[in-house]
C-alpha angles and dihedrals in degrees: 000000000000090000091053091051091049092049091047091050090049091051093049090049092047093052097044100064113123111267090011116142120224115256093237091055095040095052093045095244090125091054095048090049092042092238118156117245119240115264092255092051091047095049093045094049093046092050093049092044090052091049090050093048092049095045096044091046093051086054090049090055087061100039109020132095122252094278095047090048093052091047090046091054089056093046093051093050095043096046094045085054095050091045090054091047091049092050091050092047092052093047098042096045094045092234113182094229128122110220110223116250094211147008122294119244095265095053092041089053091050092049090049090053092051091051089060094057132078141180118003092350090059095045092050094048092044090051093046090049092049092052092047093047094048094047088053091047094048090050092047093047093045092052094046094044090051100048113356119148100232117066097207094048090043091054091048090051091052092047093049096044097084091055091050090052089051089051089052090050091049091048092051089051094047 
């Protein structure tokens, strides 16, 4: 019994670090089951997603073809806007969520991989990453908009969702 309590306490401590993502969300179980992320998981993932979109799109402006550059311009503008909206929402609603200051290891690794590419290889990988990122974002926003636990954030997710779907459509046509 003592060991069970210690393991449980360790798991609680492990999942409560600032900026930590819950195991269910991190492993994708929530997505498979259609379960809404917690507000802190949602906010953290959105912030990281926006940072990745902006950084990878700035890279695309340097390395991409004409179509990728035009798409990148749109992504930078759109994701700077949603980043600002998210920061305002967190601040004005007094959400107890620490916004991450940088990318997580996974996104940083993807960005590093993109930096190594050029020409057609870069453009193809950028397009593939944009499709993947926007599919993930649409799923995340759909789940939170449907059953998130904060009404203000839930409303923002629902309002933002159509634009994310449009981004996914644009990425698929890139």
